[in-house]
Biotite code that builds the C-alpha atoms (Angstrom):
import biotite.structure as struc

atoms = struc.array([
    struc.Atom([160.078, -48.059, -166.915], chain_id="A", res_id=1, res_name="MET", atom_name="CA", element="C"),
    struc.Atom([162.133, -46.859, -169.856], chain_id="A", res_id=2, res_name="GLN", atom_name="CA", element="C"),
    struc.Atom([161.749, -43.108, -170.297], chain_id="A", res_id=3, res_name="ALA", atom_name="CA", element="C"),
    struc.Atom([161.408, -40.971, -173.447], chain_id="A", res_id=4, res_name="ARG", atom_name="CA", element="C"),
    struc.Atom([161.553, -37.203, -173.921], chain_id="A", res_id=5, res_name="CYS", atom_name="CA", element="C"),
    struc.Atom([158.295, -35.700, -172.772], chain_id="A", res_id=6, res_name="PHE", atom_name="CA", element="C"),
    struc.Atom([158.539, -33.058, -175.582], chain_id="A", res_id=7, res_name="ARG", atom_name="CA", element="C"),
    struc.Atom([159.616, -35.203, -178.519], chain_id="A", res_id=8, res_name="CYS", atom_name="CA", element="C"),
    struc.Atom([158.977, -38.829, -177.536], chain_id="A", res_id=9, res_name="ASP", atom_name="CA", element="C"),
    struc.Atom([162.655, -39.503, -178.364], chain_id="A", res_id=10, res_name="ASP", atom_name="CA", element="C"),
    struc.Atom([164.453, -42.326, -176.462], chain_id="A", res_id=11, res_name="PRO", atom_name="CA", element="C"),
    struc.Atom([167.653, -40.128, -176.281], chain_id="A", res_id=12, res_name="GLY", atom_name="CA", element="C"),
    struc.Atom([171.316, -41.055, -176.342], chain_id="A", res_id=13, res_name="THR", atom_name="CA", element="C"),
    struc.Atom([173.429, -41.733, -173.285], chain_id="A", res_id=14, res_name="VAL", atom_name="CA", element="C"),
    struc.Atom([175.266, -38.793, -171.737], chain_id="A", res_id=15, res_name="GLU", atom_name="CA", element="C"),
    struc.Atom([176.609, -40.677, -168.684], chain_id="A", res_id=16, res_name="PHE", atom_name="CA", element="C"),
    struc.Atom([175.527, -43.489, -166.381], chain_id="A", res_id=17, res_name="THR", atom_name="CA", element="C"),
    struc.Atom([175.008, -44.233, -162.769], chain_id="A", res_id=18, res_name="ARG", atom_name="CA", element="C"),
    struc.Atom([174.072, -47.888, -162.763], chain_id="A", res_id=19, res_name="GLU", atom_name="CA", element="C"),
    struc.Atom([171.388, -49.061, -163.122], chain_id="A", res_id=20, res_name="PRO", atom_name="CA", element="C"),
    struc.Atom([170.376, -45.618, -164.503], chain_id="A", res_id=21, res_name="HIS", atom_name="CA", element="C"),
    struc.Atom([171.565, -43.494, -167.386], chain_id="A", res_id=22, res_name="ALA", atom_name="CA", element="C"),
    struc.Atom([171.179, -39.798, -168.205], chain_id="A", res_id=23, res_name="LEU", atom_name="CA", element="C"),
    struc.Atom([169.832, -39.507, -171.689], chain_id="A", res_id=24, res_name="MET", atom_name="CA", element="C"),
    struc.Atom([169.735, -36.474, -174.034], chain_id="A", res_id=25, res_name="ARG", atom_name="CA", element="C"),
    struc.Atom([166.998, -36.135, -176.581], chain_id="A", res_id=26, res_name="CYS", atom_name="CA", element="C"),
    struc.Atom([168.493, -35.975, -180.013], chain_id="A", res_id=27, res_name="ALA", atom_name="CA", element="C"),
    struc.Atom([165.835, -33.554, -181.213], chain_id="A", res_id=28, res_name="ARG", atom_name="CA", element="C"),
    struc.Atom([165.497, -30.882, -178.475], chain_id="A", res_id=29, res_name="CYS", atom_name="CA", element="C"),
    struc.Atom([168.377, -31.593, -176.095], chain_id="A", res_id=30, res_name="GLY", atom_name="CA", element="C"),
    struc.Atom([166.151, -32.331, -173.075], chain_id="A", res_id=31, res_name="MET", atom_name="CA", element="C"),
    struc.Atom([167.955, -34.571, -170.517], chain_id="A", res_id=32, res_name="CYS", atom_name="CA", element="C"),
    struc.Atom([166.192, -37.269, -168.572], chain_id="A", res_id=33, res_name="PHE", atom_name="CA", element="C"),
    struc.Atom([166.929, -40.263, -166.445], chain_id="A", res_id=34, res_name="VAL", atom_name="CA", element="C"),
    struc.Atom([166.070, -43.837, -167.529], chain_id="A", res_id=35, res_name="THR", atom_name="CA", element="C"),
    struc.Atom([164.531, -46.020, -166.251], chain_id="A", res_id=36, res_name="PRO", atom_name="CA", element="C"),
    struc.Atom([161.860, -44.065, -164.287], chain_id="A", res_id=37, res_name="HIS", atom_name="CA", element="C"),
    struc.Atom([160.592, -45.586, -161.057], chain_id="A", res_id=38, res_name="PRO", atom_name="CA", element="C"),
    struc.Atom([157.139, -47.114, -161.077], chain_id="A", res_id=39, res_name="SER", atom_name="CA", element="C"),
    struc.Atom([154.260, -45.082, -159.688], chain_id="A", res_id=40, res_name="ASP", atom_name="CA", element="C"),
    struc.Atom([154.149, -47.338, -156.559], chain_id="A", res_id=41, res_name="ASP", atom_name="CA", element="C"),
    struc.Atom([157.843, -46.746, -155.941], chain_id="A", res_id=42, res_name="ASP", atom_name="CA", element="C"),
    struc.Atom([157.438, -42.984, -156.339], chain_id="A", res_id=43, res_name="ARG", atom_name="CA", element="C"),
    struc.Atom([154.628, -42.914, -153.821], chain_id="A", res_id=44, res_name="VAL", atom_name="CA", element="C"),
    struc.Atom([156.606, -44.944, -151.320], chain_id="A", res_id=45, res_name="ALA", atom_name="CA", element="C"),
    struc.Atom([159.627, -42.712, -151.823], chain_id="A", res_id=46, res_name="PHE", atom_name="CA", element="C"),
    struc.Atom([157.778, -39.481, -150.849], chain_id="A", res_id=47, res_name="TYR", atom_name="CA", element="C"),
    struc.Atom([155.777, -41.137, -148.131], chain_id="A", res_id=48, res_name="ASP", atom_name="CA", element="C"),
    struc.Atom([158.985, -41.727, -146.164], chain_id="A", res_id=49, res_name="ASP", atom_name="CA", element="C"),
    struc.Atom([158.887, -39.423, -143.139], chain_id="A", res_id=50, res_name="GLU", atom_name="CA", element="C"),
    struc.Atom([162.690, -38.885, -143.416], chain_id="A", res_id=51, res_name="ARG", atom_name="CA", element="C"),
    struc.Atom([162.541, -37.538, -147.018], chain_id="A", res_id=52, res_name="TYR", atom_name="CA", element="C"),
    struc.Atom([162.782, -33.867, -145.988], chain_id="A", res_id=53, res_name="PHE", atom_name="CA", element="C"),
    struc.Atom([165.156, -34.316, -143.087], chain_id="A", res_id=54, res_name="ASP", atom_name="CA", element="C"),
    struc.Atom([168.246, -33.156, -145.164], chain_id="A", res_id=55, res_name="ASP", atom_name="CA", element="C"),
    struc.Atom([166.345, -29.918, -146.222], chain_id="A", res_id=56, res_name="ILE", atom_name="CA", element="C"),
    struc.Atom([165.205, -29.085, -142.691], chain_id="A", res_id=57, res_name="TYR", atom_name="CA", element="C"),
    struc.Atom([168.389, -29.898, -140.848], chain_id="A", res_id=58, res_name="THR", atom_name="CA", element="C"),
    struc.Atom([169.306, -27.788, -137.827], chain_id="A", res_id=59, res_name="GLU", atom_name="CA", element="C"),
    struc.Atom([172.754, -27.133, -139.296], chain_id="A", res_id=60, res_name="ALA", atom_name="CA", element="C"),
    struc.Atom([173.379, -23.316, -139.122], chain_id="A", res_id=61, res_name="ARG", atom_name="CA", element="C"),
    struc.Atom([174.679, -22.971, -142.675], chain_id="A", res_id=62, res_name="LEU", atom_name="CA", element="C"),
    struc.Atom([171.702, -24.922, -144.193], chain_id="A", res_id=63, res_name="ALA", atom_name="CA", element="C"),
    struc.Atom([169.221, -22.870, -142.176], chain_id="A", res_id=64, res_name="ARG", atom_name="CA", element="C"),
    struc.Atom([170.961, -19.588, -143.255], chain_id="A", res_id=65, res_name="PHE", atom_name="CA", element="C"),
    struc.Atom([170.877, -20.622, -146.940], chain_id="A", res_id=66, res_name="LEU", atom_name="CA", element="C"),
    struc.Atom([167.207, -21.756, -146.885], chain_id="A", res_id=67, res_name="ARG", atom_name="CA", element="C"),
    struc.Atom([166.316, -18.453, -145.197], chain_id="A", res_id=68, res_name="GLY", atom_name="CA", element="C"),
    struc.Atom([168.076, -16.468, -147.945], chain_id="A", res_id=69, res_name="ARG", atom_name="CA", element="C"),
    struc.Atom([166.471, -18.462, -150.787], chain_id="A", res_id=70, res_name="TRP", atom_name="CA", element="C"),
    struc.Atom([163.025, -18.108, -149.301], chain_id="A", res_id=71, res_name="GLU", atom_name="CA", element="C"),
    struc.Atom([163.137, -14.437, -148.481], chain_id="A", res_id=72, res_name="SER", atom_name="CA", element="C"),
    struc.Atom([164.598, -13.489, -151.912], chain_id="A", res_id=73, res_name="SER", atom_name="CA", element="C"),
    struc.Atom([162.194, -15.785, -153.764], chain_id="A", res_id=74, res_name="ARG", atom_name="CA", element="C"),
    struc.Atom([159.274, -14.165, -151.974], chain_id="A", res_id=75, res_name="LEU", atom_name="CA", element="C"),
    struc.Atom([160.414, -10.872, -153.444], chain_id="A", res_id=76, res_name="GLN", atom_name="CA", element="C"),
    struc.Atom([159.906, -12.359, -156.893], chain_id="A", res_id=77, res_name="LEU", atom_name="CA", element="C"),
    struc.Atom([156.176, -12.301, -156.166], chain_id="A", res_id=78, res_name="THR", atom_name="CA", element="C"),
    struc.Atom([156.128, -8.477, -155.813], chain_id="A", res_id=79, res_name="ASP", atom_name="CA", element="C"),
    struc.Atom([154.956, -7.669, -159.336], chain_id="A", res_id=80, res_name="PRO", atom_name="CA", element="C"),
    struc.Atom([151.712, -9.620, -158.615], chain_id="A", res_id=81, res_name="TRP", atom_name="CA", element="C"),
    struc.Atom([151.184, -8.415, -154.953], chain_id="A", res_id=82, res_name="LYS", atom_name="CA", element="C"),
    struc.Atom([147.940, -6.557, -154.235], chain_id="A", res_id=83, res_name="ARG", atom_name="CA", element="C"),
    struc.Atom([145.130, -6.751, -151.635], chain_id="A", res_id=84, res_name="ASP", atom_name="CA", element="C"),
    struc.Atom([143.577, -10.201, -151.736], chain_id="A", res_id=85, res_name="GLY", atom_name="CA", element="C"),
    struc.Atom([146.183, -11.675, -154.132], chain_id="A", res_id=86, res_name="ALA", atom_name="CA", element="C"),
    struc.Atom([146.388, -15.454, -154.121], chain_id="A", res_id=87, res_name="SER", atom_name="CA", element="C"),
    struc.Atom([149.406, -17.730, -154.136], chain_id="A", res_id=88, res_name="LEU", atom_name="CA", element="C"),
    struc.Atom([149.754, -21.444, -154.458], chain_id="A", res_id=89, res_name="LEU", atom_name="CA", element="C"),
    struc.Atom([152.931, -23.278, -153.605], chain_id="A", res_id=90, res_name="GLU", atom_name="CA", element="C"),
    struc.Atom([153.183, -26.643, -155.320], chain_id="A", res_id=91, res_name="VAL", atom_name="CA", element="C"),
    struc.Atom([155.498, -28.957, -153.396], chain_id="A", res_id=92, res_name="GLY", atom_name="CA", element="C"),
    struc.Atom([155.376, -26.807, -150.286], chain_id="A", res_id=93, res_name="CYS", atom_name="CA", element="C"),
    struc.Atom([157.296, -29.403, -148.257], chain_id="A", res_id=94, res_name="ALA", atom_name="CA", element="C"),
    struc.Atom([156.969, -28.522, -144.467], chain_id="A", res_id=95, res_name="ARG", atom_name="CA", element="C"),
    struc.Atom([155.764, -25.075, -145.307], chain_id="A", res_id=96, res_name="GLY", atom_name="CA", element="C"),
    struc.Atom([158.455, -22.648, -144.464], chain_id="A", res_id=97, res_name="THR", atom_name="CA", element="C"),
    struc.Atom([158.212, -20.613, -147.723], chain_id="A", res_id=98, res_name="PHE", atom_name="CA", element="C"),
    struc.Atom([154.443, -20.829, -147.600], chain_id="A", res_id=99, res_name="LEU", atom_name="CA", element="C"),
    struc.Atom([154.586, -19.408, -144.052], chain_id="A", res_id=100, res_name="ASP", atom_name="CA", element="C"),
    struc.Atom([156.603, -16.418, -145.278], chain_id="A", res_id=101, res_name="ARG", atom_name="CA", element="C"),
    struc.Atom([154.021, -15.776, -147.961], chain_id="A", res_id=102, res_name="ALA", atom_name="CA", element="C"),
    struc.Atom([151.200, -15.948, -145.417], chain_id="A", res_id=103, res_name="VAL", atom_name="CA", element="C"),
    struc.Atom([152.949, -13.515, -143.149], chain_id="A", res_id=104, res_name="ARG", atom_name="CA", element="C"),
    struc.Atom([153.623, -11.169, -146.061], chain_id="A", res_id=105, res_name="ALA", atom_name="CA", element="C"),
    struc.Atom([149.885, -10.952, -146.659], chain_id="A", res_id=106, res_name="GLY", atom_name="CA", element="C"),
    struc.Atom([149.321, -13.426, -149.452], chain_id="A", res_id=107, res_name="TRP", atom_name="CA", element="C"),
    struc.Atom([146.076, -15.473, -149.549], chain_id="A", res_id=108, res_name="ARG", atom_name="CA", element="C"),
    struc.Atom([147.952, -18.682, -149.775], chain_id="A", res_id=109, res_name="ALA", atom_name="CA", element="C"),
    struc.Atom([147.466, -22.441, -150.135], chain_id="A", res_id=110, res_name="GLN", atom_name="CA", element="C"),
    struc.Atom([149.782, -25.361, -150.625], chain_id="A", res_id=111, res_name="GLY", atom_name="CA", element="C"),
    struc.Atom([150.067, -28.743, -152.386], chain_id="A", res_id=112, res_name="VAL", atom_name="CA", element="C"),
    struc.Atom([152.378, -31.463, -151.176], chain_id="A", res_id=113, res_name="GLU", atom_name="CA", element="C"),
    struc.Atom([152.599, -35.170, -152.048], chain_id="A", res_id=114, res_name="VAL", atom_name="CA", element="C"),
    struc.Atom([154.266, -36.209, -148.783], chain_id="A", res_id=115, res_name="SER", atom_name="CA", element="C"),
    struc.Atom([151.514, -36.752, -146.111], chain_id="A", res_id=116, res_name="PRO", atom_name="CA", element="C"),
    struc.Atom([153.861, -36.072, -143.194], chain_id="A", res_id=117, res_name="GLY", atom_name="CA", element="C"),
    struc.Atom([155.169, -32.785, -144.757], chain_id="A", res_id=118, res_name="ALA", atom_name="CA", element="C"),
    struc.Atom([151.702, -31.728, -145.833], chain_id="A", res_id=119, res_name="SER", atom_name="CA", element="C"),
    struc.Atom([150.476, -32.028, -142.219], chain_id="A", res_id=120, res_name="LYS", atom_name="CA", element="C"),
    struc.Atom([153.477, -30.111, -140.934], chain_id="A", res_id=121, res_name="ALA", atom_name="CA", element="C"),
    struc.Atom([152.912, -27.310, -143.469], chain_id="A", res_id=122, res_name="ALA", atom_name="CA", element="C"),
    struc.Atom([149.243, -27.004, -142.511], chain_id="A", res_id=123, res_name="ALA", atom_name="CA", element="C"),
    struc.Atom([150.103, -26.858, -138.835], chain_id="A", res_id=124, res_name="GLU", atom_name="CA", element="C"),
    struc.Atom([152.841, -24.244, -139.337], chain_id="A", res_id=125, res_name="LEU", atom_name="CA", element="C"),
    struc.Atom([150.882, -21.975, -141.678], chain_id="A", res_id=126, res_name="THR", atom_name="CA", element="C"),
    struc.Atom([147.245, -22.426, -140.646], chain_id="A", res_id=127, res_name="GLY", atom_name="CA", element="C"),
    struc.Atom([146.176, -22.534, -144.348], chain_id="A", res_id=128, res_name="VAL", atom_name="CA", element="C"),
    struc.Atom([144.803, -25.292, -146.582], chain_id="A", res_id=129, res_name="ALA", atom_name="CA", element="C"),
    struc.Atom([147.362, -27.751, -147.819], chain_id="A", res_id=130, res_name="VAL", atom_name="CA", element="C"),
    struc.Atom([146.200, -30.457, -150.286], chain_id="A", res_id=131, res_name="PHE", atom_name="CA", element="C"),
    struc.Atom([147.924, -33.813, -149.931], chain_id="A", res_id=132, res_name="THR", atom_name="CA", element="C"),
    struc.Atom([148.672, -35.308, -153.354], chain_id="A", res_id=133, res_name="GLY", atom_name="CA", element="C"),
    struc.Atom([149.774, -34.266, -156.834], chain_id="A", res_id=134, res_name="PRO", atom_name="CA", element="C"),
    struc.Atom([148.618, -30.984, -158.380], chain_id="A", res_id=135, res_name="LEU", atom_name="CA", element="C"),
    struc.Atom([146.404, -32.664, -161.012], chain_id="A", res_id=136, res_name="ASP", atom_name="CA", element="C"),
    struc.Atom([144.333, -34.247, -158.194], chain_id="A", res_id=137, res_name="ALA", atom_name="CA", element="C"),
    struc.Atom([143.780, -31.024, -156.238], chain_id="A", res_id=138, res_name="ALA", atom_name="CA", element="C"),
    struc.Atom([140.739, -29.928, -158.281], chain_id="A", res_id=139, res_name="GLY", atom_name="CA", element="C"),
    struc.Atom([141.526, -26.217, -158.435], chain_id="A", res_id=140, res_name="PHE", atom_name="CA", element="C"),
    struc.Atom([139.332, -24.192, -160.681], chain_id="A", res_id=141, res_name="GLU", atom_name="CA", element="C"),
    struc.Atom([140.588, -22.376, -163.763], chain_id="A", res_id=142, res_name="ASP", atom_name="CA", element="C"),
    struc.Atom([142.182, -18.921, -163.049], chain_id="A", res_id=143, res_name="ALA", atom_name="CA", element="C"),
    struc.Atom([142.335, -19.460, -159.316], chain_id="A", res_id=144, res_name="SER", atom_name="CA", element="C"),
    struc.Atom([145.682, -17.902, -158.452], chain_id="A", res_id=145, res_name="PHE", atom_name="CA", element="C"),
    struc.Atom([147.752, -14.816, -159.132], chain_id="A", res_id=146, res_name="ASP", atom_name="CA", element="C"),
    struc.Atom([151.013, -16.663, -158.519], chain_id="A", res_id=147, res_name="VAL", atom_name="CA", element="C"),
    struc.Atom([152.036, -20.282, -158.534], chain_id="A", res_id=148, res_name="VAL", atom_name="CA", element="C"),
    struc.Atom([155.411, -21.156, -156.981], chain_id="A", res_id=149, res_name="ALA", atom_name="CA", element="C"),
    struc.Atom([157.093, -24.531, -157.511], chain_id="A", res_id=150, res_name="ALA", atom_name="CA", element="C"),
    struc.Atom([160.575, -24.727, -155.870], chain_id="A", res_id=151, res_name="TRP", atom_name="CA", element="C"),
    struc.Atom([162.582, -27.758, -156.980], chain_id="A", res_id=152, res_name="ASP", atom_name="CA", element="C"),
    struc.Atom([159.493, -29.678, -158.137], chain_id="A", res_id=153, res_name="VAL", atom_name="CA", element="C"),
    struc.Atom([159.322, -29.858, -161.947], chain_id="A", res_id=154, res_name="ILE", atom_name="CA", element="C"),
    struc.Atom([162.232, -32.367, -162.055], chain_id="A", res_id=155, res_name="GLU", atom_name="CA", element="C"),
    struc.Atom([160.210, -34.751, -159.971], chain_id="A", res_id=156, res_name="HIS", atom_name="CA", element="C"),
    struc.Atom([156.874, -34.950, -161.853], chain_id="A", res_id=157, res_name="VAL", atom_name="CA", element="C"),
    struc.Atom([156.160, -37.754, -164.294], chain_id="A", res_id=158, res_name="PRO", atom_name="CA", element="C"),
    struc.Atom([155.187, -35.325, -167.194], chain_id="A", res_id=159, res_name="ASP", atom_name="CA", element="C"),
    struc.Atom([156.524, -31.733, -166.900], chain_id="A", res_id=160, res_name="PRO", atom_name="CA", element="C"),
    struc.Atom([154.420, -30.634, -169.956], chain_id="A", res_id=161, res_name="GLY", atom_name="CA", element="C"),
    struc.Atom([151.191, -31.724, -168.311], chain_id="A", res_id=162, res_name="ALA", atom_name="CA", element="C"),
    struc.Atom([152.397, -30.184, -165.048], chain_id="A", res_id=163, res_name="PHE", atom_name="CA", element="C"),
    struc.Atom([153.057, -26.827, -166.709], chain_id="A", res_id=164, res_name="LEU", atom_name="CA", element="C"),
    struc.Atom([149.705, -26.893, -168.619], chain_id="A", res_id=165, res_name="ARG", atom_name="CA", element="C"),
    struc.Atom([147.877, -27.495, -165.283], chain_id="A", res_id=166, res_name="ASP", atom_name="CA", element="C"),
    struc.Atom([149.659, -24.630, -163.676], chain_id="A", res_id=167, res_name="ILE", atom_name="CA", element="C"),
    struc.Atom([148.738, -22.312, -166.525], chain_id="A", res_id=168, res_name="ARG", atom_name="CA", element="C"),
    struc.Atom([145.115, -23.407, -166.316], chain_id="A", res_id=169, res_name="ARG", atom_name="CA", element="C"),
    struc.Atom([144.802, -22.471, -162.675], chain_id="A", res_id=170, res_name="ILE", atom_name="CA", element="C"),
    struc.Atom([146.813, -19.176, -163.094], chain_id="A", res_id=171, res_name="LEU", atom_name="CA", element="C"),
    struc.Atom([144.889, -15.991, -163.774], chain_id="A", res_id=172, res_name="LYS", atom_name="CA", element="C"),
    struc.Atom([145.621, -14.185, -167.063], chain_id="A", res_id=173, res_name="PRO", atom_name="CA", element="C"),
    struc.Atom([148.690, -12.195, -166.363], chain_id="A", res_id=174, res_name="GLY", atom_name="CA", element="C"),
    struc.Atom([149.657, -14.356, -163.383], chain_id="A", res_id=175, res_name="GLY", atom_name="CA", element="C"),
    struc.Atom([153.171, -15.401, -162.516], chain_id="A", res_id=176, res_name="GLY", atom_name="CA", element="C"),
    struc.Atom([154.911, -18.757, -162.367], chain_id="A", res_id=177, res_name="LEU", atom_name="CA", element="C"),
    struc.Atom([158.013, -18.936, -160.199], chain_id="A", res_id=178, res_name="LEU", atom_name="CA", element="C"),
    struc.Atom([160.090, -22.098, -160.073], chain_id="A", res_id=179, res_name="LEU", atom_name="CA", element="C"),
    struc.Atom([163.553, -23.559, -159.479], chain_id="A", res_id=180, res_name="SER", atom_name="CA", element="C"),
    struc.Atom([165.229, -26.711, -160.655], chain_id="A", res_id=181, res_name="CYS", atom_name="CA", element="C"),
    struc.Atom([168.714, -28.325, -161.247], chain_id="A", res_id=182, res_name="PRO", atom_name="CA", element="C"),
    struc.Atom([170.603, -26.882, -164.193], chain_id="A", res_id=183, res_name="ASN", atom_name="CA", element="C"),
    struc.Atom([172.088, -29.718, -166.267], chain_id="A", res_id=184, res_name="VAL", atom_name="CA", element="C"),
    struc.Atom([174.082, -27.191, -168.307], chain_id="A", res_id=185, res_name="ALA", atom_name="CA", element="C"),
    struc.Atom([176.077, -26.030, -165.236], chain_id="A", res_id=186, res_name="SER", atom_name="CA", element="C"),
    struc.Atom([179.630, -27.136, -164.589], chain_id="A", res_id=187, res_name="TRP", atom_name="CA", element="C"),
    struc.Atom([179.039, -29.827, -161.827], chain_id="A", res_id=188, res_name="PRO", atom_name="CA", element="C"),
    struc.Atom([177.221, -32.330, -164.107], chain_id="A", res_id=189, res_name="PRO", atom_name="CA", element="C"),
    struc.Atom([179.770, -31.741, -166.844], chain_id="A", res_id=190, res_name="LYS", atom_name="CA", element="C"),
    struc.Atom([182.657, -32.322, -164.460], chain_id="A", res_id=191, res_name="LEU", atom_name="CA", element="C"),
    struc.Atom([181.291, -35.132, -162.180], chain_id="A", res_id=192, res_name="PHE", atom_name="CA", element="C"),
    struc.Atom([178.964, -36.893, -164.638], chain_id="A", res_id=193, res_name="LYS", atom_name="CA", element="C"),
    struc.Atom([177.552, -39.966, -162.853], chain_id="A", res_id=194, res_name="GLY", atom_name="CA", element="C"),
    struc.Atom([178.964, -38.755, -159.579], chain_id="A", res_id=195, res_name="ARG", atom_name="CA", element="C"),
    struc.Atom([177.011, -35.464, -159.842], chain_id="A", res_id=196, res_name="TRP", atom_name="CA", element="C"),
    struc.Atom([175.373, -35.016, -156.384], chain_id="A", res_id=197, res_name="TRP", atom_name="CA", element="C"),
    struc.Atom([172.076, -33.692, -157.815], chain_id="A", res_id=198, res_name="THR", atom_name="CA", element="C"),
    struc.Atom([171.543, -36.551, -160.232], chain_id="A", res_id=199, res_name="LEU", atom_name="CA", element="C"),
    struc.Atom([169.367, -38.523, -157.704], chain_id="A", res_id=200, res_name="LYS", atom_name="CA", element="C"),
    struc.Atom([167.935, -40.852, -160.407], chain_id="A", res_id=201, res_name="PRO", atom_name="CA", element="C"),
    struc.Atom([165.214, -42.256, -158.083], chain_id="A", res_id=202, res_name="ASP", atom_name="CA", element="C"),
    struc.Atom([163.558, -38.867, -157.783], chain_id="A", res_id=203, res_name="GLU", atom_name="CA", element="C"),
    struc.Atom([165.001, -36.379, -160.308], chain_id="A", res_id=204, res_name="HIS", atom_name="CA", element="C"),
    struc.Atom([163.444, -37.696, -163.469], chain_id="A", res_id=205, res_name="LEU", atom_name="CA", element="C"),
    struc.Atom([164.063, -34.711, -165.776], chain_id="A", res_id=206, res_name="TRP", atom_name="CA", element="C"),
    struc.Atom([167.072, -32.435, -166.093], chain_id="A", res_id=207, res_name="HIS", atom_name="CA", element="C"),
    struc.Atom([166.597, -29.030, -167.682], chain_id="A", res_id=208, res_name="PHE", atom_name="CA", element="C"),
    struc.Atom([169.013, -26.530, -169.063], chain_id="A", res_id=209, res_name="SER", atom_name="CA", element="C"),
    struc.Atom([167.947, -22.855, -169.332], chain_id="A", res_id=210, res_name="PRO", atom_name="CA", element="C"),
    struc.Atom([167.252, -23.484, -173.014], chain_id="A", res_id=211, res_name="GLU", atom_name="CA", element="C"),
    struc.Atom([165.082, -26.554, -172.624], chain_id="A", res_id=212, res_name="THR", atom_name="CA", element="C"),
    struc.Atom([163.135, -25.140, -169.742], chain_id="A", res_id=213, res_name="LEU", atom_name="CA", element="C"),
    struc.Atom([162.489, -21.986, -171.724], chain_id="A", res_id=214, res_name="ARG", atom_name="CA", element="C"),
    struc.Atom([161.278, -24.177, -174.615], chain_id="A", res_id=215, res_name="ALA", atom_name="CA", element="C"),
    struc.Atom([158.943, -26.210, -172.352], chain_id="A", res_id=216, res_name="ALA", atom_name="CA", element="C"),
    struc.Atom([157.484, -22.986, -170.960], chain_id="A", res_id=217, res_name="LEU", atom_name="CA", element="C"),
    struc.Atom([156.880, -21.593, -174.425], chain_id="A", res_id=218, res_name="ILE", atom_name="CA", element="C"),
    struc.Atom([155.402, -24.945, -175.535], chain_id="A", res_id=219, res_name="ASP", atom_name="CA", element="C"),
    struc.Atom([152.830, -24.694, -172.774], chain_id="A", res_id=220, res_name="THR", atom_name="CA", element="C"),
    struc.Atom([151.891, -21.057, -173.393], chain_id="A", res_id=221, res_name="GLY", atom_name="CA", element="C"),
    struc.Atom([154.034, -19.206, -170.850], chain_id="A", res_id=222, res_name="PHE", atom_name="CA", element="C"),
    struc.Atom([156.081, -16.104, -171.550], chain_id="A", res_id=223, res_name="ALA", atom_name="CA", element="C"),
    struc.Atom([159.487, -16.585, -169.841], chain_id="A", res_id=224, res_name="PRO", atom_name="CA", element="C"),
    struc.Atom([160.732, -13.423, -168.095], chain_id="A", res_id=225, res_name="ARG", atom_name="CA", element="C"),
    struc.Atom([163.969, -14.281, -166.312], chain_id="A", res_id=226, res_name="SER", atom_name="CA", element="C"),
    struc.Atom([166.390, -17.058, -165.523], chain_id="A", res_id=227, res_name="CYS", atom_name="CA", element="C"),
    struc.Atom([168.972, -16.808, -162.834], chain_id="A", res_id=228, res_name="VAL", atom_name="CA", element="C"),
    struc.Atom([171.786, -19.379, -162.739], chain_id="A", res_id=229, res_name="THR", atom_name="CA", element="C"),
    struc.Atom([174.468, -17.507, -160.694], chain_id="A", res_id=230, res_name="SER", atom_name="CA", element="C"),
    struc.Atom([175.283, -19.063, -157.311], chain_id="A", res_id=231, res_name="PRO", atom_name="CA", element="C"),
    struc.Atom([175.949, -15.511, -156.135], chain_id="A", res_id=232, res_name="LEU", atom_name="CA", element="C"),
    struc.Atom([172.316, -14.357, -156.504], chain_id="A", res_id=233, res_name="ALA", atom_name="CA", element="C"),
    struc.Atom([170.219, -14.624, -153.378], chain_id="A", res_id=234, res_name="ASP", atom_name="CA", element="C"),
    struc.Atom([167.512, -16.695, -155.026], chain_id="A", res_id=235, res_name="THR", atom_name="CA", element="C"),
    struc.Atom([170.185, -19.300, -155.909], chain_id="A", res_id=236, res_name="ASN", atom_name="CA", element="C"),
    struc.Atom([172.825, -18.627, -153.304], chain_id="A", res_id=237, res_name="LEU", atom_name="CA", element="C"),
    struc.Atom([175.669, -21.202, -153.186], chain_id="A", res_id=238, res_name="ALA", atom_name="CA", element="C"),
    struc.Atom([173.763, -23.520, -155.563], chain_id="A", res_id=239, res_name="ARG", atom_name="CA", element="C"),
    struc.Atom([176.247, -24.102, -158.388], chain_id="A", res_id=240, res_name="PHE", atom_name="CA", element="C"),
    struc.Atom([173.912, -26.439, -160.380], chain_id="A", res_id=241, res_name="ASP", atom_name="CA", element="C"),
    struc.Atom([170.533, -24.731, -160.043], chain_id="A", res_id=242, res_name="SER", atom_name="CA", element="C"),
    struc.Atom([168.424, -22.015, -161.553], chain_id="A", res_id=243, res_name="MET", atom_name="CA", element="C"),
    struc.Atom([165.505, -19.840, -160.641], chain_id="A", res_id=244, res_name="THR", atom_name="CA", element="C"),
    struc.Atom([162.932, -18.952, -163.298], chain_id="A", res_id=245, res_name="VAL", atom_name="CA", element="C"),
    struc.Atom([160.114, -16.437, -163.564], chain_id="A", res_id=246, res_name="VAL", atom_name="CA", element="C"),
    struc.Atom([157.442, -16.747, -166.275], chain_id="A", res_id=247, res_name="ALA", atom_name="CA", element="C"),
    struc.Atom([154.047, -15.172, -166.860], chain_id="A", res_id=248, res_name="ALA", atom_name="CA", element="C"),
    struc.Atom([150.692, -16.477, -168.130], chain_id="A", res_id=249, res_name="ASN", atom_name="CA", element="C"),
    struc.Atom([150.057, -14.033, -170.976], chain_id="A", res_id=250, res_name="PRO", atom_name="CA", element="C"),
    struc.Atom([146.838, -12.056, -171.247], chain_id="A", res_id=251, res_name="VAL", atom_name="CA", element="C"),
    struc.Atom([145.137, -13.223, -174.421], chain_id="A", res_id=252, res_name="VAL", atom_name="CA", element="C"),
    struc.Atom([143.270, -10.410, -176.154], chain_id="A", res_id=253, res_name="ALA", atom_name="CA", element="C"),
])
């Protein structure tokens, strides 16, 4: 399916290619996206593969060390919203290791995960409810959570605008959104172009810069608070083409 900018409905111009895909840039807002997008059936089959998370949960010592640093430092980002009985939802919780940290830190937590195998593993690890499927099918009530975390998820969803609006709906007024995603304005995509290792056109549909992500957050009613792009920061350690973002759901008077 040929893609268009989810913000402007612009078909974009070609930045670079990795056949049979191209990375496009919206002529109006600068949002980058891959075209064509996979079909819904292909997307479901992709995440149903039991091996999908194997590279993330490898037993390699360095990978485990980095994942531990990311998760522990990202959990600290929840501190402004931490109180007795505070609720946290992790969207795209994979096999549940961050979710488990949140539970052990005292959060009243739940998860959402599209991969059936990973969802089952997360529920077994954490002992909390994990919904299997996309966020918009989970049926959460308005203002259900103090914090929603979505690590490396927004680049995968068919419509990031709808995704952010749904998160804002289920966040309490004043609640926090924590997310990470690839940074298309970093040096690796500029240098490597179609050989950029994070391009992954079958799964990474949208490629944000700090500016386009900020614009998408503001579009959907969020108040952006911080954006970390440095690979030296613990929340982003050794990730040269990634960013970690914190935003709030404003309290409307």
